[in-house]
A tleap script that builds the chain and sets N, CA, C and O, in Angstrom:
source leaprc.protein.ff14SB
mol = sequence {
  NMET ILE TYR TYR THR ILE ARG ASN ILE THR
  GLU LEU LYS ASN SER GLY ALA ILE PHE LEU
  ILE VAL GLY ILE THR SER LEU LEU SER THR
  GLN ILE LEU ILE ASN ILE ALA MET VAL LEU
  GLY VAL PHE PRO VAL VAL GLY MET PRO LEU
  PRO TRP MET SER TYR ARG GLY THR ALA ILE
  LEU ALA ASP MET ILE SER MET ALA LEU ILE
  LEU ASN VAL ARG MET ARG ASN CPHE
}
set mol.1.N position { 3.859 -2.238 -7.777 }
set mol.1.CA position { 2.729 -2.420 -6.825 }
set mol.1.C position { 1.670 -1.297 -6.991 }
set mol.1.O position { 0.475 -1.547 -7.153 }
set mol.2.N position { 2.186 -0.045 -6.939 }
set mol.2.CA position { 1.222 1.065 -7.094 }
set mol.2.C position { 0.610 1.138 -8.347 }
set mol.2.O position { -0.563 1.501 -8.441 }
set mol.3.N position { 1.356 0.796 -9.425 }
set mol.3.CA position { 0.754 0.699 -10.794 }
set mol.3.C position { -0.345 -0.236 -10.807 }
set mol.3.O position { -1.411 0.046 -11.356 }
set mol.4.N position { -0.112 -1.450 -10.168 }
set mol.4.CA position { -1.122 -2.522 -10.186 }
set mol.4.C position { -2.290 -2.171 -9.533 }
set mol.4.O position { -3.349 -2.503 -10.064 }
set mol.5.N position { -2.311 -1.461 -8.306 }
set mol.5.CA position { -3.497 -1.123 -7.529 }
set mol.5.C position { -4.242 0.018 -8.314 }
set mol.5.O position { -5.472 0.054 -8.357 }
set mol.6.N position { -3.446 0.943 -8.930 }
set mol.6.CA position { -4.189 1.926 -9.723 }
set mol.6.C position { -4.920 1.358 -10.896 }
set mol.6.O position { -6.052 1.747 -11.185 }
set mol.7.N position { -4.303 0.471 -11.553 }
set mol.7.CA position { -4.998 -0.274 -12.640 }
set mol.7.C position { -6.274 -0.990 -12.166 }
set mol.7.O position { -7.276 -1.008 -12.881 }
set mol.8.N position { -6.236 -1.564 -10.990 }
set mol.8.CA position { -7.445 -2.173 -10.406 }
set mol.8.C position { -8.517 -1.187 -10.159 }
set mol.8.O position { -9.697 -1.474 -10.361 }
set mol.9.N position { -8.115 0.033 -9.703 }
set mol.9.CA position { -9.231 1.049 -9.356 }
set mol.9.C position { -9.870 1.438 -10.604 }
set mol.9.O position { -11.049 1.784 -10.523 }
set mol.10.N position { -9.280 1.445 -11.796 }
set mol.10.CA position { -9.918 1.977 -12.965 }
set mol.10.C position { -10.863 0.828 -13.613 }
set mol.10.O position { -11.692 1.073 -14.490 }
set mol.11.N position { -10.646 -0.366 -13.104 }
set mol.11.CA position { -11.468 -1.512 -13.649 }
set mol.11.C position { -12.730 -1.829 -12.740 }
set mol.11.O position { -13.607 -2.595 -13.139 }
set mol.12.N position { -12.786 -1.174 -11.436 }
set mol.12.CA position { -13.845 -1.566 -10.510 }
set mol.12.C position { -15.080 -0.730 -10.796 }
set mol.12.O position { -15.014 0.373 -11.337 }
set mol.13.N position { -16.270 -1.339 -10.388 }
set mol.13.CA position { -17.561 -0.717 -10.554 }
set mol.13.C position { -18.062 -0.374 -9.153 }
set mol.13.O position { -18.831 0.574 -8.991 }
set mol.14.N position { -17.647 -1.112 -8.160 }
set mol.14.CA position { -18.196 -0.892 -6.822 }
set mol.14.C position { -17.549 0.179 -6.007 }
set mol.14.O position { -16.343 0.128 -5.763 }
set mol.15.N position { -18.348 1.196 -5.557 }
set mol.15.CA position { -17.647 2.308 -4.894 }
set mol.15.C position { -16.948 1.964 -3.662 }
set mol.15.O position { -15.887 2.519 -3.376 }
set mol.16.N position { -17.525 1.010 -2.857 }
set mol.16.CA position { -16.835 0.577 -1.669 }
set mol.16.C position { -15.398 -0.092 -1.927 }
set mol.16.O position { -14.422 0.090 -1.199 }
set mol.17.N position { -15.418 -0.787 -2.924 }
set mol.17.CA position { -14.185 -1.461 -3.264 }
set mol.17.C position { -13.150 -0.407 -3.661 }
set mol.17.O position { -11.977 -0.450 -3.293 }
set mol.18.N position { -13.685 0.564 -4.456 }
set mol.18.CA position { -12.753 1.615 -4.884 }
set mol.18.C position { -12.170 2.361 -3.667 }
set mol.18.O position { -10.970 2.628 -3.607 }
set mol.19.N position { -13.014 2.679 -2.736 }
set mol.19.CA position { -12.527 3.500 -1.523 }
set mol.19.C position { -11.513 2.597 -0.776 }
set mol.19.O position { -10.486 3.106 -0.327 }
set mol.20.N position { -11.761 1.294 -0.629 }
set mol.20.CA position { -10.898 0.382 0.122 }
set mol.20.C position { -9.488 0.372 -0.520 }
set mol.20.O position { -8.501 0.557 0.191 }
set mol.21.N position { -9.378 0.160 -1.847 }
set mol.21.CA position { -8.175 0.093 -2.590 }
set mol.21.C position { -7.429 1.462 -2.569 }
set mol.21.O position { -6.206 1.529 -2.447 }
set mol.22.N position { -8.245 2.555 -2.695 }
set mol.22.CA position { -7.490 3.882 -2.650 }
set mol.22.C position { -6.965 4.164 -1.279 }
set mol.22.O position { -5.917 4.800 -1.165 }
set mol.23.N position { -7.630 3.727 -0.206 }
set mol.23.CA position { -7.036 3.904 1.129 }
set mol.23.C position { -5.839 3.067 1.362 }
set mol.23.O position { -4.863 3.555 1.932 }
set mol.24.N position { -5.848 1.838 0.957 }
set mol.24.CA position { -4.673 1.025 1.183 }
set mol.24.C position { -3.509 1.456 0.322 }
set mol.24.O position { -2.357 1.439 0.757 }
set mol.25.N position { -3.814 1.838 -0.895 }
set mol.25.CA position { -2.676 2.307 -1.809 }
set mol.25.C position { -2.123 3.583 -1.311 }
set mol.25.O position { -0.911 3.782 -1.399 }
set mol.26.N position { -2.992 4.549 -0.745 }
set mol.26.CA position { -2.389 5.815 -0.212 }
set mol.26.C position { -1.583 5.536 1.046 }
set mol.26.O position { -0.586 6.214 1.293 }
set mol.27.N position { -1.980 4.576 1.830 }
set mol.27.CA position { -1.113 4.311 3.060 }
set mol.27.C position { 0.149 3.763 2.730 }
set mol.27.O position { 1.172 4.204 3.255 }
set mol.28.N position { 0.172 2.731 1.810 }
set mol.28.CA position { 1.489 2.173 1.412 }
set mol.28.C position { 2.350 3.184 0.583 }
set mol.28.O position { 3.567 3.226 0.765 }
set mol.29.N position { 1.770 3.949 -0.270 }
set mol.29.CA position { 2.485 4.995 -0.993 }
set mol.29.C position { 3.105 5.985 -0.064 }
set mol.29.O position { 4.228 6.443 -0.272 }
set mol.30.N position { 2.374 6.310 0.953 }
set mol.30.CA position { 2.894 7.371 1.941 }
set mol.30.C position { 4.086 6.791 2.653 }
set mol.30.O position { 5.080 7.484 2.867 }
set mol.31.N position { 4.002 5.455 3.047 }
set mol.31.CA position { 5.172 4.912 3.661 }
set mol.31.C position { 6.370 4.827 2.779 }
set mol.31.O position { 7.493 5.037 3.236 }
set mol.32.N position { 6.168 4.529 1.542 }
set mol.32.CA position { 7.291 4.468 0.577 }
set mol.32.C position { 7.835 5.804 0.363 }
set mol.32.O position { 9.061 5.899 0.308 }
set mol.33.N position { 7.100 6.883 0.228 }
set mol.33.CA position { 7.628 8.256 0.010 }
set mol.33.C position { 8.358 8.824 1.203 }
set mol.33.O position { 9.380 9.504 1.107 }
set mol.34.N position { 7.742 8.487 2.371 }
set mol.34.CA position { 8.406 8.954 3.600 }
set mol.34.C position { 9.720 8.306 3.765 }
set mol.34.O position { 10.670 9.014 4.099 }
set mol.35.N position { 9.897 6.966 3.559 }
set mol.35.CA position { 11.153 6.284 3.633 }
set mol.35.C position { 12.131 6.808 2.688 }
set mol.35.O position { 13.288 7.032 3.046 }
set mol.36.N position { 11.712 7.021 1.460 }
set mol.36.CA position { 12.691 7.553 0.417 }
set mol.36.C position { 13.174 8.960 0.822 }
set mol.36.O position { 14.334 9.315 0.613 }
set mol.37.N position { 12.263 9.744 1.402 }
set mol.37.CA position { 12.714 11.111 1.792 }
set mol.37.C position { 13.637 11.085 2.937 }
set mol.37.O position { 14.550 11.905 3.035 }
set mol.38.N position { 13.401 10.083 3.879 }
set mol.38.CA position { 14.365 9.857 4.969 }
set mol.38.C position { 15.737 9.491 4.510 }
set mol.38.O position { 16.735 10.022 4.997 }
set mol.39.N position { 15.788 8.577 3.566 }
set mol.39.CA position { 17.041 8.135 3.005 }
set mol.39.C position { 17.746 9.261 2.249 }
set mol.39.O position { 18.977 9.299 2.241 }
set mol.40.N position { 17.058 10.122 1.652 }
set mol.40.CA position { 17.731 11.278 0.890 }
set mol.40.C position { 18.073 12.420 1.740 }
set mol.40.O position { 18.795 13.330 1.334 }
set mol.41.N position { 17.524 12.383 3.012 }
set mol.41.CA position { 17.968 13.348 4.013 }
set mol.41.C position { 16.954 14.515 3.981 }
set mol.41.O position { 17.224 15.496 4.674 }
set mol.42.N position { 15.850 14.516 3.274 }
set mol.42.CA position { 14.866 15.502 3.204 }
set mol.42.C position { 14.008 15.680 4.428 }
set mol.42.O position { 13.732 16.793 4.876 }
set mol.43.N position { 13.566 14.465 4.993 }
set mol.43.CA position { 12.920 14.254 6.231 }
set mol.43.C position { 13.822 13.854 7.374 }
set mol.43.O position { 14.880 13.268 7.142 }
set mol.44.N position { 13.443 14.147 8.578 }
set mol.44.CA position { 14.256 13.552 9.669 }
set mol.44.C position { 13.915 12.035 9.895 }
set mol.44.O position { 12.804 11.569 9.639 }
set mol.45.N position { 14.908 11.344 10.371 }
set mol.45.CA position { 14.765 9.850 10.490 }
set mol.45.C position { 13.773 9.555 11.594 }
set mol.45.O position { 14.047 9.906 12.742 }
set mol.46.N position { 12.601 8.911 11.312 }
set mol.46.CA position { 11.640 8.588 12.307 }
set mol.46.C position { 11.470 7.104 12.548 }
set mol.46.O position { 10.671 6.727 13.405 }
set mol.47.N position { 12.162 6.261 11.854 }
set mol.47.CA position { 12.123 4.815 12.092 }
set mol.47.C position { 11.086 4.167 11.241 }
set mol.47.O position { 10.651 3.090 11.650 }
set mol.48.N position { 10.627 4.638 10.145 }
set mol.48.CA position { 9.590 4.013 9.247 }
set mol.48.C position { 10.327 3.297 8.128 }
set mol.48.O position { 10.797 3.955 7.200 }
set mol.49.N position { 10.446 1.992 8.176 }
set mol.49.CA position { 11.175 1.217 7.061 }
set mol.49.C position { 10.376 1.173 5.889 }
set mol.49.O position { 9.222 1.602 5.900 }
set mol.50.N position { 10.925 0.667 4.842 }
set mol.50.CA position { 10.255 0.487 3.520 }
set mol.50.C position { 9.361 -0.766 3.517 }
set mol.50.O position { 9.782 -1.849 3.921 }
set mol.51.N position { 8.233 -0.601 3.093 }
set mol.51.CA position { 7.247 -1.882 3.139 }
set mol.51.C position { 7.886 -2.975 2.378 }
set mol.51.O position { 8.347 -2.818 1.247 }
set mol.52.N position { 7.900 -4.231 3.116 }
set mol.52.CA position { 8.257 -5.506 2.512 }
set mol.52.C position { 9.859 -5.519 2.321 }
set mol.52.O position { 10.375 -6.487 1.762 }
set mol.53.N position { 10.546 -4.581 2.725 }
set mol.53.CA position { 11.971 -4.613 2.527 }
set mol.53.C position { 12.779 -4.939 3.766 }
set mol.53.O position { 13.951 -5.310 3.698 }
set mol.54.N position { 12.082 -4.783 4.951 }
set mol.54.CA position { 12.814 -4.974 6.214 }
set mol.54.C position { 11.962 -5.682 7.159 }
set mol.54.O position { 10.744 -5.651 6.986 }
set mol.55.N position { 12.482 -6.334 8.165 }
set mol.55.CA position { 11.739 -7.057 9.155 }
set mol.55.C position { 11.166 -6.039 10.228 }
set mol.55.O position { 11.921 -5.389 10.951 }
set mol.56.N position { 9.782 -5.940 10.287 }
set mol.56.CA position { 9.291 -4.971 11.249 }
set mol.56.C position { 8.290 -5.628 12.150 }
set mol.56.O position { 7.462 -4.899 12.696 }
set mol.57.N position { 8.265 -6.952 12.377 }
set mol.57.CA position { 7.405 -7.533 13.203 }
set mol.57.C position { 5.985 -7.643 12.638 }
set mol.57.O position { 5.760 -8.219 11.574 }
set mol.58.N position { 5.016 -7.056 13.405 }
set mol.58.CA position { 3.661 -7.246 12.994 }
set mol.58.C position { 3.296 -6.295 11.807 }
set mol.58.O position { 2.254 -6.490 11.180 }
set mol.59.N position { 4.087 -5.335 11.512 }
set mol.59.CA position { 3.719 -4.348 10.405 }
set mol.59.C position { 3.856 -5.206 9.056 }
set mol.59.O position { 3.027 -5.030 8.164 }
set mol.60.N position { 4.796 -6.044 8.916 }
set mol.60.CA position { 4.811 -6.844 7.747 }
set mol.60.C position { 3.586 -7.710 7.545 }
set mol.60.O position { 3.178 -7.966 6.412 }
set mol.61.N position { 2.974 -8.181 8.693 }
set mol.61.CA position { 1.761 -8.802 8.583 }
set mol.61.C position { 0.558 -7.897 8.108 }
set mol.61.O position { -0.323 -8.330 7.366 }
set mol.62.N position { 0.586 -6.736 8.543 }
set mol.62.CA position { -0.444 -5.803 8.153 }
set mol.62.C position { -0.292 -5.439 6.627 }
set mol.62.O position { -1.264 -5.206 5.908 }
set mol.63.N position { 0.979 -5.412 6.210 }
set mol.63.CA position { 1.159 -5.137 4.739 }
set mol.63.C position { 0.713 -6.259 3.827 }
set mol.63.O position { 0.219 -6.055 2.718 }
set mol.64.N position { 0.922 -7.512 4.381 }
set mol.64.CA position { 0.511 -8.635 3.639 }
set mol.64.C position { -1.022 -8.772 3.632 }
set mol.64.O position { -1.605 -9.179 2.627 }
set mol.65.N position { -1.664 -8.432 4.750 }
set mol.65.CA position { -3.135 -8.534 4.910 }
set mol.65.C position { -3.755 -7.458 3.867 }
set mol.65.O position { -4.725 -7.745 3.165 }
set mol.66.N position { -3.116 -6.204 3.824 }
set mol.66.CA position { -3.606 -5.233 2.930 }
set mol.66.C position { -3.489 -5.555 1.497 }
set mol.66.O position { -4.363 -5.210 0.702 }
set mol.67.N position { -2.328 -6.274 1.109 }
set mol.67.CA position { -2.294 -6.763 -0.224 }
set mol.67.C position { -3.150 -7.832 -0.549 }
set mol.67.O position { -3.576 -7.962 -1.697 }
set mol.68.N position { -3.467 -8.684 0.448 }
set mol.68.CA position { -4.553 -9.762 0.245 }
set mol.68.C position { -5.877 -9.138 0.014 }
set mol.68.O position { -6.633 -9.637 -0.819 }
set mol.69.N position { -6.227 -8.046 0.712 }
set mol.69.CA position { -7.514 -7.450 0.500 }
set mol.69.C position { -7.576 -6.936 -0.899 }
set mol.69.O position { -8.623 -7.086 -1.529 }
set mol.70.N position { -6.527 -6.331 -1.454 }
set mol.70.CA position { -6.501 -5.800 -2.811 }
set mol.70.C position { -6.789 -6.892 -3.787 }
set mol.70.O position { -7.622 -6.761 -4.684 }
set mol.71.N position { -6.039 -8.038 -3.584 }
set mol.71.CA position { -6.169 -9.197 -4.426 }
set mol.71.C position { -7.537 -9.819 -4.339 }
set mol.71.O position { -8.070 -10.301 -5.338 }
set mol.72.N position { -8.113 -9.813 -3.154 }
set mol.72.CA position { -9.542 -10.444 -3.009 }
set mol.72.C position { -10.491 -9.526 -3.666 }
set mol.72.O position { -11.438 -10.041 -4.261 }
set mol.73.N position { -10.365 -8.111 -3.644 }
set mol.73.CA position { -11.331 -7.292 -4.332 }
set mol.73.C position { -11.177 -7.518 -5.795 }
set mol.73.O position { -12.198 -7.530 -6.483 }
set mol.74.N position { -10.081 -7.687 -6.313 }
set mol.74.CA position { -9.807 -7.860 -7.752 }
set mol.74.C position { -10.417 -9.174 -8.206 }
set mol.74.O position { -11.025 -9.250 -9.274 }
set mol.75.N position { -10.239 -10.287 -7.330 }
set mol.75.CA position { -10.828 -11.551 -7.701 }
set mol.75.C position { -12.364 -11.538 -7.658 }
set mol.75.O position { -12.983 -12.207 -8.485 }
set mol.76.N position { -12.980 -10.842 -6.774 }
set mol.76.CA position { -14.447 -10.870 -6.703 }
set mol.76.C position { -14.995 -9.795 -7.708 }
set mol.76.O position { -16.214 -9.669 -7.815 }
set mol.77.N position { -14.207 -9.075 -8.392 }
set mol.77.CA position { -14.757 -8.064 -9.298 }
set mol.77.C position { -15.217 -8.871 -10.638 }
set mol.77.O position { -16.197 -8.511 -11.288 }
set mol.78.N position { -14.495 -9.885 -10.954 }
set mol.78.CA position { -14.873 -10.578 -12.281 }
set mol.78.C position { -15.687 -11.691 -12.102 }
set mol.78.O position { -16.066 -12.341 -13.076 }
savepdb mol mol.pdb
quit
């Protein structure tokens, strides 16, 4: 997923779309890195689950909306 979004960033020409995708990618990447650090015991457990891997109520909806925004930007680019 992260590779896909970074590949999209390199193909975009609109700076607003680039900022949107960089922001969404950084949020999701941070969630993934914090969760992995918690599982390894590096960070204290704060209750942040891995995106798309566990049921989190409305947060799964926010993850899906953010991925839909990335796909929409990609579709509108070409």
